[in-house]
Structures are given as structure tokens and as C-alpha cells.
N, CA, C and O of each residue as an XYZ file, in Angstrom:
868
protein
N       1.132     -1.047      0.031
C      -0.204      0.111     -0.003
C       0.886      1.417     -0.174
O       1.890      1.625      0.506
N       0.546      1.934     -0.899
C       1.603      3.494     -0.794
C       0.915      4.453      0.484
O      -0.154      4.587      1.080
N       2.120      4.935      0.464
C       1.906      5.545      1.451
C       0.912      7.166      1.253
O       1.351      7.739      0.256
N       0.180      7.687      1.673
C      -0.372      9.058      1.627
C       1.003     10.089      1.507
O       1.063     10.808      0.510
N       1.614     10.126      2.073
C       2.596     11.292      2.705
C       3.243     11.372      1.396
O       3.547     12.494      0.992
N       3.559     10.109      0.505
C       4.584     10.173     -0.307
C       4.034     11.140     -1.074
O       2.824     11.080     -1.290
N       4.770     12.145     -1.593
C       4.326     13.042     -3.201
C       4.857     12.541     -4.205
O       5.996     12.099     -4.359
N       3.484     12.662     -5.315
C       3.534     11.933     -6.590
C       4.838     12.295     -7.580
O       4.888     13.473     -7.934
N       5.858     11.441     -8.044
C       6.516     11.542     -8.912
C       6.858     12.437     -9.827
O       6.188     12.337    -10.854
N       7.766     13.389     -9.828
C       8.034     14.511    -10.673
C       8.626     14.310    -12.037
O       9.810     14.321    -12.373
N       7.383     14.097    -12.853
C       7.959     13.690    -14.338
C       9.407     14.622    -14.884
O      10.134     14.153    -15.759
N       9.610     15.588    -14.426
C      10.804     16.600    -14.597
C      11.862     16.279    -13.384
O      12.863     16.977    -13.547
N      11.931     15.715    -12.596
C      12.632     15.508    -11.645
C      13.934     14.855    -12.498
O      13.856     14.724    -13.720
N      14.999     14.503    -11.830
C      16.735     14.413    -12.408
C      16.006     12.573    -12.379
O      15.173     12.007    -11.671
N      16.791     12.193    -13.449
C      16.276     10.731    -13.729
C      15.229     10.330    -14.617
O      15.149      9.294    -15.278
N      14.286     11.481    -14.526
C      12.918     10.970    -15.876
C      13.036     12.281    -16.835
O      12.017     12.966    -16.917
N      14.022     12.635    -17.463
C      14.054     13.823    -18.418
C      14.296     12.674    -19.531
O      15.275     11.932    -19.455
N      13.267     12.568    -20.647
C      13.619     12.172    -21.618
C      14.455     12.596    -22.798
O      14.904     13.742    -22.800
N      14.711     11.764    -23.823
C      15.383     12.401    -24.761
C      14.786     12.677    -25.672
O      14.034     11.852    -26.191
N      14.953     14.088    -26.215
C      14.191     14.483    -27.210
C      13.896     13.392    -28.730
O      14.705     12.515    -29.031
N      13.115     13.556    -29.229
C      12.820     12.597    -30.419
C      13.509     13.176    -31.552
O      13.931     12.352    -32.362
N      13.681     14.155    -31.753
C      14.389     15.226    -32.828
C      16.125     15.230    -32.342
O      16.949     15.869    -32.995
N      16.553     14.319    -30.961
C      17.602     14.018    -31.285
C      18.712     13.532    -32.233
O      18.252     12.465    -32.639
N      19.808     13.690    -32.769
C      20.224     12.736    -33.835
C      21.757     12.778    -33.749
O      22.417     12.225    -34.628
N      22.391     13.457    -32.651
C      23.460     13.510    -32.799
C      24.102     13.587    -31.562
O      24.020     14.571    -30.826
N      24.848     12.403    -31.271
C      25.387     12.044    -29.586
C      26.677     12.061    -29.892
O      27.256     11.487    -30.814
N      27.257     13.033    -28.729
C      28.454     13.204    -28.462
C      29.038     12.959    -27.511
O      28.804     13.596    -26.484
N      30.048     11.895    -27.543
C      30.872     11.513    -26.325
C      31.876     12.090    -25.855
O      32.871     12.306    -26.546
N      31.747     12.552    -24.174
C      32.629     13.486    -24.084
C      33.486     13.146    -22.814
O      32.991     13.643    -21.802
N      34.628     12.439    -22.594
C      35.149     12.578    -21.192
C      35.948     13.408    -20.228
O      36.713     14.315    -20.554
N      35.720     13.050    -19.154
C      35.795     14.276    -18.330
C      36.662     13.153    -17.051
O      36.162     12.316    -16.301
N      38.201     13.606    -17.232
C      39.645     13.080    -16.717
C      40.021     13.768    -15.462
O      39.125     14.521    -15.081
N      41.072     13.746    -14.696
C      41.827     14.501    -14.153
C      42.772     13.213    -13.021
O      43.127     12.082    -13.352
N      42.964     13.896    -11.687
C      43.718     12.780    -10.767
C      42.301     12.503     -9.789
O      41.173     12.954     -9.988
N      42.820     11.505     -8.545
C      41.939     11.491     -7.725
C      42.023     12.399     -6.774
O      42.951     13.067     -6.318
N      40.101     12.248     -6.397
C      39.631     12.862     -5.592
C      39.451     14.880     -6.231
O      39.228     15.845     -5.500
N      39.671     14.888     -7.893
C      39.662     16.253     -8.143
C      38.185     17.007     -8.372
O      37.962     18.214     -8.464
N      36.982     15.554     -8.449
C      35.840     16.070     -8.889
C      35.014     15.344     -9.618
O      33.817     15.054     -9.613
N      36.005     15.112    -10.278
C      34.825     14.122    -12.026
C      33.504     13.945    -11.365
O      32.600     14.657    -11.803
N      33.259     13.233    -10.517
C      32.015     12.276     -9.979
C      31.426     13.909     -9.680
O      30.510     14.287    -10.411
N      31.717     14.442     -9.086
C      30.857     15.683     -8.316
C      30.365     16.206     -9.664
O      29.157     16.111     -9.880
N      31.481     16.971    -10.988
C      31.021     17.547    -11.811
C      29.907     17.036    -12.752
O      29.251     17.897    -13.337
N      29.639     15.826    -12.950
C      29.021     14.853    -13.527
C      27.678     14.609    -13.058
O      26.752     14.317    -13.815
N      27.569     14.739    -11.725
C      26.757     14.926    -10.823
C      25.986     16.446    -11.394
O      25.187     16.785    -12.267
N      26.300     16.692    -10.966
C      25.781     18.375    -10.983
C      25.306     18.914    -11.922
O      24.530     19.849    -11.728
N      25.670     18.431    -13.427
C      25.081     18.813    -14.589
C      24.008     17.670    -15.344
O      22.887     17.666    -15.853
N      24.895     16.915    -15.119
C      23.344     15.871    -15.929
C      21.902     15.729    -15.767
O      21.429     15.095    -14.824
N      21.099     16.369    -16.769
C      19.633     16.280    -16.599
C      19.353     14.892    -16.389
O      18.143     14.920    -16.163
N      19.739     13.602    -16.316
C      19.355     12.366    -15.799
C      20.183     12.113    -15.116
O      21.382     12.331    -15.294
N      19.288     11.239    -13.561
C      20.168     10.625    -12.609
C      21.542      9.862    -13.152
O      21.532      8.901    -13.922
N      22.528     10.384    -12.684
C      23.828      9.919    -13.341
C      24.106      8.164    -12.736
O      23.880      7.642    -11.644
N      24.510      7.792    -13.633
C      25.006      6.498    -12.976
C      26.554      6.637    -12.270
O      27.412      7.430    -12.659
N      26.668      5.911    -11.416
C      28.269      5.912    -10.891
C      28.088      4.645    -10.480
O      27.166      3.831    -10.534
N      29.495      4.677     -9.934
C      30.203      3.023     -9.583
C      31.074      3.679     -8.172
O      32.242      3.296     -8.224
N      30.941      4.113     -7.565
C      31.153      4.543     -6.314
C      31.377      3.737     -5.312
O      30.409      3.432     -4.616
N      32.831      3.140     -4.959
C      32.643      2.257     -3.772
C      33.153      2.976     -2.349
O      33.814      4.014     -2.383
N      32.807      2.366     -1.180
C      33.175      2.757      0.070
C      35.048      2.328      0.156
O      35.436      1.160      0.148
N      35.949      3.478      0.230
C      37.430      3.080      0.477
C      37.400      2.288      1.749
O      36.548      2.415      2.629
N      38.277      1.571      1.758
C      38.643      0.649      3.077
C      40.011      0.583      3.043
O      40.812      0.848      2.147
N      40.172      0.122      4.343
C      41.731     -0.303      4.396
C      42.623     -0.855      3.598
O      43.845     -0.755      3.710
N      41.682     -1.789      2.307
C      42.837     -2.266      1.964
C      43.534     -1.382      0.513
O      44.267     -1.828     -0.369
N      43.030     -0.135      0.677
C      43.784      0.761     -0.419
C      44.438      1.397      0.299
O      44.727      2.448     -0.273
N      44.876      1.344      1.337
C      46.177      1.767      2.327
C      47.411      1.675      1.507
O      47.555      0.583      0.957
N      48.342      2.563      1.293
C      49.290      2.392      0.900
C      49.149      2.097     -0.745
O      50.137      1.954     -1.466
N      48.027      2.040     -1.135
C      47.921      1.883     -3.015
C      47.494      3.421     -3.127
O      48.364      4.216     -3.483
N      46.319      3.846     -2.869
C      46.016      5.246     -3.474
C      46.361      6.393     -2.323
O      46.076      6.565     -1.138
N      47.272      7.202     -3.516
C      47.758      8.457     -2.642
C      46.804      9.289     -2.371
O      46.000      9.627     -3.239
N      46.735      9.905     -0.665
C      45.554     10.088     -0.316
C      46.055     11.386      0.424
O      45.723     11.639      1.582
N      47.119     12.421     -0.553
C      47.502     13.464     -0.288
C      46.903     14.453     -0.641
O      47.047     14.866     -1.791
N      45.715     15.366      0.651
C      45.407     16.412     -0.256
C      43.685     16.070      0.133
O      42.907     16.917      0.572
N      43.331     14.573     -0.160
C      42.366     14.425      0.061
C      41.657     13.184      1.321
O      40.821     12.282      1.357
N      42.423     13.724      2.028
C      42.111     12.487      3.312
C      41.161     12.473      3.808
O      41.119     11.739      4.796
N      39.615     13.396      3.375
C      38.659     12.874      3.859
C      38.151     12.484      3.066
O      36.949     12.546      3.323
N      38.399     11.884      1.740
C      37.518     10.961      1.115
C      37.365      9.759      1.389
O      38.286      9.018      1.732
N      35.894      9.345      1.239
C      35.286      8.049      1.808
C      35.344      7.462      0.833
O      36.083      6.511      1.086
N      34.800      7.359     -0.910
C      34.477      6.762     -1.445
C      35.132      6.937     -2.569
O      35.881      7.911     -2.641
N      35.028      6.225     -3.464
C      36.085      6.102     -4.781
C      35.356      5.403     -6.468
O      34.759      4.327     -6.491
N      35.533      6.099     -7.486
C      35.051      5.403     -8.577
C      35.821      4.339     -8.486
O      36.804      4.349     -7.744
N      35.516      3.362     -9.163
C      36.152      2.278     -9.447
C      36.163      1.577    -11.191
O      36.985      0.812    -11.695
N      34.518      2.389    -11.986
C      34.986      2.082    -13.222
C      34.547      3.734    -13.824
O      35.422      4.578    -14.021
N      33.680      3.895    -13.965
C      32.966      4.937    -14.434
C      32.033      6.002    -14.267
O      31.168      5.397    -13.634
N      31.649      7.039    -14.379
C      30.832      8.279    -13.953
C      29.648      7.987    -15.222
O      30.118      7.412    -16.204
N      28.632      8.222    -15.264
C      27.787      8.546    -16.773
C      26.643      9.271    -16.278
O      26.084      9.031    -15.208
N      26.288     10.253    -17.180
C      25.302     10.939    -17.330
C      25.224     11.573    -18.406
O      26.065     11.254    -19.246
N      24.301     12.594    -18.763
C      23.388     13.088    -20.187
C      23.045     14.911    -20.262
O      22.161     15.360    -19.532
N      23.489     15.438    -20.791
C      22.751     16.420    -20.712
C      22.666     17.292    -22.444
O      23.564     17.369    -23.283
N      21.575     17.716    -22.490
C      20.997     18.014    -24.182
C      21.672     19.609    -24.645
O      21.389     20.632    -24.021
N      22.611     19.583    -25.857
C      22.945     21.087    -25.885
C      21.920     21.597    -26.977
O      22.107     22.812    -27.039
N      21.335     21.387    -27.498
C      19.835     21.441    -28.103
C      19.078     20.471    -28.270
O      19.366     19.438    -27.665
N      18.081     20.490    -28.989
C      17.189     19.390    -29.635
C      17.550     18.424    -30.306
O      17.031     17.327    -30.513
N      18.929     19.118    -30.805
C      19.086     17.482    -31.878
C      20.598     16.927    -31.429
O      21.029     15.819    -31.750
N      21.369     17.977    -30.572
C      22.696     17.006    -30.562
C      22.500     17.011    -28.486
O      21.968     17.801    -27.707
N      23.248     15.694    -28.306
C      23.116     15.626    -27.009
C      24.832     15.033    -26.523
O      25.551     14.302    -27.203
N      25.156     15.638    -25.119
C      26.459     15.608    -24.728
C      26.164     13.834    -24.066
O      25.032     13.451    -23.773
N      27.446     12.920    -23.927
C      27.077     11.804    -23.105
C      28.294     11.599    -22.541
O      29.290     11.140    -23.100
N      28.163     12.009    -21.248
C      29.460     11.908    -19.802
C      29.841     11.330    -19.328
O      29.224     11.066    -18.296
N      31.081     10.615    -19.534
C      31.443      9.539    -19.221
C      33.358     10.237    -17.757
O      34.420     10.792    -18.037
N      32.924      9.875    -16.775
C      33.824     10.318    -16.012
C      34.441      9.299    -15.208
O      33.918      8.472    -14.461
N      36.239      9.608    -15.633
C      36.909      8.045    -15.531
C      37.237      8.228    -14.205
O      37.018      9.203    -13.487
N      37.955      6.860    -13.881
C      38.702      7.055    -12.333
C      39.887      7.501    -12.323
O      40.682      7.313    -13.244
N      40.196      8.300    -11.017
C      41.543      9.030    -10.949
C      42.379      8.234    -10.907
O      43.277      8.458    -11.720
N      42.581      6.880     -9.973
C      43.774      5.968     -9.418
C      44.631      5.349    -10.107
O      44.338      4.376    -10.803
N      45.394      5.664    -10.039
C      46.772      5.002    -11.186
C      46.278      3.187    -11.514
O      46.581      2.514    -12.499
N      45.512      2.809    -10.405
C      45.411      1.282    -10.824
C      44.329      1.092    -11.415
O      43.856     -0.045    -11.415
N      43.523      2.376    -12.203
C      42.222      2.193    -12.768
C      42.965      2.704    -13.681
O      42.181      3.638    -13.848
N      43.733      2.912    -14.379
C      44.674      3.845    -15.621
C      44.403      3.184    -16.745
O      44.642      3.754    -17.810
N      43.788      1.702    -16.747
C      44.108      0.653    -18.285
C      42.882      1.018    -18.190
O      43.015      1.458    -19.332
N      41.599      1.314    -17.887
C      40.738      1.950    -18.421
C      40.276      3.111    -19.088
O      39.188      3.160    -19.662
N      40.956      3.899    -19.032
C      41.450      5.111    -19.981
C      41.413      4.909    -21.079
O      40.533      5.607    -21.583
N      42.103      4.067    -22.065
C      41.828      3.943    -23.525
C      40.784      3.107    -23.813
O      40.688      3.001    -25.036
N      40.077      2.557    -23.315
C      38.755      2.554    -24.037
C      37.723      3.251    -24.068
O      36.897      3.442    -24.960
N      37.861      3.828    -22.471
C      36.946      5.105    -22.041
C      37.249      6.052    -23.372
O      36.295      6.614    -23.909
N      38.705      6.234    -23.937
C      38.806      7.427    -24.782
C      38.318      7.054    -26.625
O      38.183      7.825    -27.575
N      38.169      5.640    -26.529
C      37.750      5.358    -27.830
C      36.282      5.450    -28.399
O      35.468      4.547    -28.206
N      35.951      6.755    -29.214
C      34.968      7.387    -29.782
C      34.412      8.753    -29.094
O      33.292      9.263    -29.088
N      35.597      9.118    -28.542
C      35.381     10.470    -27.936
C      35.939     11.409    -28.732
O      37.005     11.335    -29.342
N      34.960     12.521    -28.681
C      34.953     13.886    -29.189
C      36.209     14.497    -28.562
O      37.327     14.611    -29.064
N      35.753     14.881    -27.294
C      36.617     15.605    -26.480
C      36.445     15.452    -24.992
O      35.565     14.888    -24.342
N      37.604     16.158    -24.606
C      37.600     15.922    -23.046
C      37.704     17.208    -22.226
O      38.126     18.296    -22.616
N      37.094     16.778    -20.638
C      37.690     17.881    -20.065
C      38.441     17.483    -18.868
O      37.953     16.686    -18.067
N      39.783     18.078    -18.683
C      40.793     17.498    -17.995
C      40.284     18.758    -16.290
O      39.992     19.953    -16.248
N      40.370     18.011    -15.513
C      39.859     18.674    -14.038
C      40.824     18.455    -13.297
O      41.188     17.351    -12.893
N      41.491     19.901    -12.981
C      42.517     19.576    -12.218
C      42.017     20.539    -10.713
O      41.025     21.258    -10.592
N      42.920     20.284     -9.863
C      42.983     20.634     -8.404
C      44.574     21.535     -8.372
O      45.605     20.868     -8.448
N      44.660     23.180     -8.248
C      45.481     23.852     -8.241
C      46.527     23.256     -7.295
O      47.647     23.137     -7.793
N      46.381     22.869     -6.061
C      46.884     22.024     -5.055
C      47.897     20.819     -5.576
O      49.048     20.659     -5.170
N      47.276     20.078     -6.477
C      48.116     18.831     -6.753
C      47.985     18.794     -8.197
O      47.116     18.034     -8.624
N      48.794     19.583     -9.200
C      48.983     19.801    -10.436
C      49.325     18.593    -11.129
O      48.642     18.103    -12.029
N      50.761     17.970    -10.536
C      51.268     17.216    -10.904
C      50.042     15.669    -11.143
O      50.115     14.921    -12.117
N      49.277     15.553    -10.291
C      47.910     15.062    -10.551
C      47.393     14.408    -11.971
O      46.979     13.350    -12.445
N      47.609     15.353    -12.215
C      47.115     15.813    -14.318
C      47.505     15.636    -15.099
O      46.864     15.514    -16.143
N      49.094     15.497    -14.992
C      50.005     15.397    -16.002
C      50.155     13.712    -16.525
O      51.196     13.606    -17.174
N      49.464     12.482    -16.430
C      49.236     11.968    -17.241
C      47.717     12.253    -18.069
O      47.575     12.232    -19.292
N      46.795     12.485    -17.189
C      45.331     12.422    -18.254
C      46.013     13.631    -19.620
O      45.973     13.324    -20.811
N      46.421     14.573    -19.263
C      46.810     15.226    -20.490
C      47.606     14.397    -21.545
O      47.293     14.312    -22.732
N      48.767     13.749    -20.904
C      49.626     13.037    -21.833
C      48.934     11.750    -22.626
O      49.363     11.550    -23.762
N      48.031     10.971    -22.190
C      47.398     10.358    -23.063
C      45.910     10.753    -23.806
O      45.174      9.920    -24.335
N      45.631     12.280    -23.718
C      44.818     12.603    -24.094
C      45.528     12.968    -25.725
O      45.033     12.735    -26.827
N      46.962     13.670    -25.359
C      47.758     14.272    -26.445
C      48.104     12.553    -27.534
O      48.133     12.274    -28.733
N      48.236     12.054    -26.660
C      48.504     10.447    -27.309
C      47.439     10.006    -28.149
O      47.783      9.611    -29.263
N      46.428      9.988    -27.916
C      45.163      9.690    -29.019
C      44.752     10.964    -29.578
O      43.729     11.066    -30.256
N      45.497     11.910    -29.323
C      44.741     13.214    -30.185
C      43.871     13.569    -29.708
O      43.465     14.529    -30.363
N      43.135     13.347    -28.726
C      41.888     13.822    -28.384
C      41.953     15.891    -27.962
O      42.797     16.482    -27.288
N      41.243     16.223    -28.378
C      40.856     17.630    -28.380
C      40.539     17.708    -26.703
O      40.280     16.617    -26.194
N      40.534     18.844    -25.834
C      40.678     18.984    -24.553
C      40.807     20.200    -24.088
O      41.687     20.894    -24.596
N      39.828     20.862    -22.827
C      39.836     22.112    -22.411
C      40.216     21.482    -20.876
O      39.684     20.439    -20.495
N      41.290     22.298    -19.953
C      41.849     22.285    -18.926
C      40.270     22.935    -17.991
O      39.611     23.837    -18.508
N      39.939     22.446    -16.897
C      38.909     23.001    -15.881
C      39.376     22.945    -14.453
O      39.302     21.907    -13.795
N      39.963     24.322    -13.876
C      40.432     24.500    -12.480
C      39.361     24.308    -11.704
O      38.359     25.017    -11.802
N      39.463     23.427    -10.942
C      38.611     23.068     -9.215
C      38.644     23.937     -8.471
O      39.803     24.095     -8.088
N      37.919     24.676     -8.001
C      37.780     25.583     -7.037
C      38.111     25.135     -5.985
O      37.000     25.156     -5.455
N      39.064     24.549     -4.884
C      38.757     23.986     -3.601
C      39.685     24.812     -2.394
O      40.322     24.333     -1.456
N      39.494     26.261     -2.813
C      40.239     27.504     -1.812
C      41.554     27.482     -1.760
O      42.138     28.276     -1.023
N      42.263     26.543     -2.554
C      43.671     26.358     -1.814
C      44.587     27.846     -2.606
O      43.854     28.807     -2.839
N      45.337     27.926     -2.797
C      46.700     28.635     -3.383
C      46.300     29.285     -4.557
O      45.890     28.715     -5.568
N      46.387     30.100     -4.452
C      45.993     31.057     -6.134
C      47.308     31.147     -6.959
O      48.281     31.868     -6.741
N      47.066     30.047     -8.180
C      48.093     30.491     -8.806
C      47.408     31.155    -10.358
O      46.219     30.976    -10.622
N      48.337     31.920    -11.294
C      48.095     32.130    -12.258
C      47.625     31.808    -13.510
O      48.353     30.869    -13.828
N      46.793     32.018    -14.500
C      46.705     31.397    -15.805
C      48.252     30.893    -15.990
O      48.511     29.691    -15.930
N      48.997     31.617    -16.159
C      50.220     31.338    -16.710
C      51.147     30.479    -15.774
O      52.086     29.791    -16.175
N      50.807     30.599    -14.676
C      52.071     29.618    -13.946
C      50.823     27.873    -13.900
O      51.414     26.809    -13.718
N      49.741     27.846    -14.020
C      49.065     26.703    -14.479
C      49.453     26.329    -15.852
O      49.884     25.176    -15.872
N      49.450     26.978    -17.158
C      49.845     26.370    -18.064
C      51.231     26.123    -17.839
O      51.405     24.907    -17.771
N      52.264     26.748    -17.698
C      53.537     26.512    -17.387
C      53.748     25.069    -16.726
O      54.177     23.995    -17.148
N      53.378     25.412    -15.808
C      53.197     23.676    -15.101
C      52.881     22.567    -15.554
O      53.469     21.517    -15.300
N      51.726     22.722    -16.413
C      50.888     21.910    -16.851
C      51.354     21.702    -18.572
O      50.560     21.094    -19.289
N      52.529     22.178    -19.114
C      52.988     22.475    -20.261
C      51.821     22.364    -21.076
O      51.566     21.216    -21.439
N      51.008     23.315    -21.474
C      49.603     23.691    -21.821
C      50.301     24.596    -23.060
O      51.134     25.500    -22.997
N      49.446     23.827    -24.504
C      49.546     24.827    -25.523
C      48.856     25.995    -25.484
O      47.725     25.863    -25.016
N      49.179     27.176    -25.842
C      48.366     28.194    -25.979
C      46.858     28.222    -26.395
O      45.929     28.844    -25.879
N      46.870     27.511    -27.301
C      45.589     26.956    -27.587
C      44.225     26.362    -26.858
O      43.012     26.394    -27.067
N      45.061     25.844    -25.959
C      44.058     24.900    -25.045
C      43.102     25.971    -24.324
O      43.769     26.905    -23.879
N      41.712     26.095    -24.083
C      41.329     26.790    -23.238
C      41.176     26.219    -21.979
O      40.891     25.031    -21.831
N      41.413     27.289    -20.726
C      41.377     26.587    -19.249
C      40.328     27.530    -18.976
O      40.149     28.368    -19.860
N      39.599     27.591    -17.967
C      38.637     27.954    -17.410
C      38.582     27.421    -15.815
O      38.947     26.322    -15.398
N      37.897     28.772    -14.896
C      37.612     28.220    -13.322
C      36.523     27.472    -12.816
O      35.679     28.318    -12.522
N      36.161     26.546    -12.600
C      35.220     26.148    -12.005
C      35.037     25.996    -10.756
O      35.947     26.255     -9.969
N      33.493     25.423    -10.220
C      33.074     24.874     -9.245
C      32.487     23.538     -9.382
O      31.278     23.729     -9.254
N      32.605     22.816     -9.492
C      32.117     21.603     -9.942
C      31.164     21.269     -9.338
O      30.559     20.334     -9.864
N      30.488     21.890     -7.832
C      29.806     21.480     -7.388
C      28.060     22.151     -7.906
O      26.882     21.803     -7.835
N      28.686     23.011     -8.298
C      27.486     24.278     -9.090
C      27.063     24.070    -10.552
O      27.896     24.225    -11.445
N      25.656     23.686    -10.853
C      25.540     23.270    -12.120
C      25.952     24.129    -13.164
O      26.534     23.749    -14.180
N      25.524     25.726    -12.798
C      26.073     26.818    -13.828
C      27.362     26.667    -14.362
O      27.709     26.480    -15.529
N      27.984     26.770    -13.384
C      29.700     26.696    -13.441
C      30.120     25.206    -14.100
O      31.181     25.181    -14.725
N      29.444     24.125    -14.006
C      29.427     22.631    -14.639
C      29.383     22.848    -15.780
O      30.443     22.602    -16.355
N      28.029     23.478    -16.831
C      28.003     23.568    -17.868
C      28.598     24.568    -18.683
O      28.609     24.473    -19.910
N      29.236     25.799    -17.880
C      30.100     26.633    -18.639
C      31.339     25.825    -19.001
O      31.766     25.998    -20.143
N      32.000     24.949    -18.193
C      32.716     24.054    -18.643
C      32.844     23.559    -19.705
O      33.844     23.690    -20.411
N      31.429     22.641    -20.099
C      30.914     21.837    -21.428
C      30.717     22.842    -22.513
O      31.240     22.689    -23.617
N      30.191     23.562    -22.304
C      30.072     25.201    -23.455
C      31.614     25.244    -23.770
O      31.947     24.732    -24.839
N      32.413     25.686    -23.126
C      33.589     26.140    -23.575
C      34.248     24.807    -23.947
O      35.392     25.005    -24.357
N      33.864     23.385    -23.936
C      34.540     22.476    -24.799
C      34.404     22.880    -25.978
O      35.218     23.441    -26.711
N      32.353     22.299    -26.315
C      32.264     22.625    -27.339
C      32.362     23.742    -27.830
O      32.498     23.491    -29.028
N      32.382     24.702    -27.726
C      32.887     25.663    -28.529
C      34.264     25.608    -29.063
O      34.472     25.960    -30.224
N      35.013     25.281    -28.463
C      36.419     25.226    -28.876
C      36.503     23.746    -30.161
O      37.170     23.660    -31.192
N      35.451     22.679    -29.477
C      35.744     21.805    -31.206
C      35.249     22.592    -31.849
O      36.005     22.822    -32.793
N      34.164     23.320    -31.917
C      33.329     23.939    -33.017
C      34.523     24.602    -33.886
O      34.659     24.658    -35.108
N      35.113     24.951    -33.131
C      36.468     25.654    -33.622
C      37.159     25.583    -34.152
O      37.612     26.265    -35.070
N      37.517     24.385    -33.516
C      38.348     23.128    -34.610
C      38.068     22.582    -35.882
O      38.751     22.630    -36.905
N      37.020     22.079    -35.688
C      36.125     21.731    -36.754
C      35.924     22.591    -37.830
O      35.872     22.104    -38.959
N      35.797     23.851    -37.658
C      35.229     24.971    -38.532
C      37.218     25.131    -39.197
O      37.541     25.101    -40.385
N      38.089     25.271    -38.127
C      39.145     25.788    -39.297
C      39.432     24.541    -39.916
O      39.899     24.652    -41.049
N      39.262     23.241    -39.433
C      39.849     22.091    -40.414
C      38.856     21.750    -41.078
O      38.910     20.652    -41.632
N      37.551     22.646    -41.241
C      36.889     22.460    -42.852
C      35.838     21.186    -42.397
O      35.069     20.853    -43.299
N      35.729     20.546    -41.300
C      35.434     19.249    -41.193
C      33.936     19.156    -40.823
O      33.400     20.263    -40.764
N      33.147     18.128    -40.565
C      32.141     18.413    -39.924
C      31.830     19.185    -39.092
O      32.803     19.448    -38.386
N      30.470     19.978    -38.647
C      30.532     21.014    -38.047
C      29.925     20.543    -36.814
O      28.926     19.845    -36.985
N      30.270     20.746    -35.651
C      30.192     20.817    -34.436
C      29.453     21.723    -34.120
O      29.913     22.862    -34.194
N      27.902     21.508    -33.608
C      26.600     22.522    -33.143
C      27.479     23.376    -32.076
O      28.364     22.726    -31.519
N      27.378     24.517    -31.776
C      28.073     25.399    -30.767
C      26.661     25.504    -30.103
O      25.572     25.590    -30.671
N      26.933     25.478    -28.787
C      25.775     25.748    -27.618
C      24.879     27.134    -27.944
O      23.657     27.271    -27.996
N      25.855     28.010    -28.124
C      25.223     29.015    -28.808
C      24.078     29.305    -29.754
O      23.422     30.344    -29.673
N      23.820     28.212    -30.793
C      22.569     28.032    -31.494
C      22.006     27.082    -30.974
O      22.442     25.941    -30.819
N      20.689     27.654    -30.586
C      19.591     27.487    -29.788
C      19.871     26.113    -28.915
O      19.534     24.942    -29.091
N      20.815     26.935    -27.662
C      21.331     26.255    -26.896
C      20.153     25.412    -25.870
O      19.207     26.172    -25.664
N      20.026     24.483    -25.398
C      19.173     24.319    -24.384
C      19.746     23.692    -22.830
O      18.986     23.252    -21.968
N      21.352     23.769    -22.692
C      22.130     23.911    -21.703
C      21.822     24.512    -20.517
O      22.669     24.589    -19.626
């Protein structure tokens, strides 16, 4: 018997958002970065559906295996990938895959990168070295990416300092974000799609629709 105090299900609530029948262009986007940098949080904050995640509670078995420097309060971790979805407009949808950050799960990355149009490298400026592997693998695959500096309230660094530390090419966009905030996370994805659109236009290849064209983000 149903509880009369339980409100009726909201068809517009997260997890009940239906894909538009006109959507015919799905773009795979991967969110990568170091351990505990906020990848799961970003996917959760921006997804228009209830995101799929593979988080498990961290146990003593991980002691000495996972580097908890800077993330000592972290109690769970992604062991496969996160998945979410957000519509750019009526025809174009981004499928978001958040990659696990620990070194022991890096073997999954190459498979996640298959078919990926672009990526977001999420960084914690307190632990910039944790981002080097992600950037190296993306460059190895020739996958375009943007860098998003997740705001953890740590030491402030200029864009020039972060670019130098990560050895970023001048044309790679870099933005500051709060992965907990939906609007901030949306701005990261808009920056990536606009970057992909600009690259596509410059190469005179298949056009990637920009979010400014009938955006639904």
C-alpha cells in the first residue's frame, strides 16, 4: 500500500528526463583528472538524468595503494566510470563519462577514450602533478581537451603559472569552475563544445554545433 504522505513522482525530476525525439547527434565527452579532483561531482551536478556511478566505499585495503595526499577526508571512490547526459539543443546531446582517477584504474582510460570527441581535464591546483598523465594520454590519442581548474580554495595561481606547470599549448582553453555548481559545470562543457566547433570550422570538417545556436544547456 502506498504511503499517502509520499508526493507524486515529478516527471521533470532528475532521472526522468526523456531524450528529445529530434536528437540525432550524440557526442561522447570524457571527464578525466587526478584522484579526488571532482569528476564524479561535476557529472552529478550537470547531468539532466540521474547519473550512473560506480562509487565504492574506500577501505583499509586501499591503504598504501591510493595516494590520499590532499584528499584525506575522501571516503568513496569511482572504480569504473560515471555516466551522465545533457542536451546541447533539440538535436545534439552530450554523453558524459567520468574516468576513475587512481593509477590502478588507468588501464580503463584507453577504452573510455574510444569514440570520444573531446575531453575535460579537471585539475586541483594544489596537486597539479596528478593531471600530467591525463594530458599525456589525451595528447597520445589526439583528443582535443580543455582544462578546468576546480576551486578547492587552495593557493591561488595565475593562469600563466598553471599553463607552465601543465605545459599546455597556448590554444587549449582553461577555465575556473566549481564542480558542485550546475551553472559553473555547464560553462565548462560550453567552453569545450565551442572549442571543438572552432577546431572543426578551422579544419573544414563536419560541423560541431555550438551551444550558442539554439542552446538548451
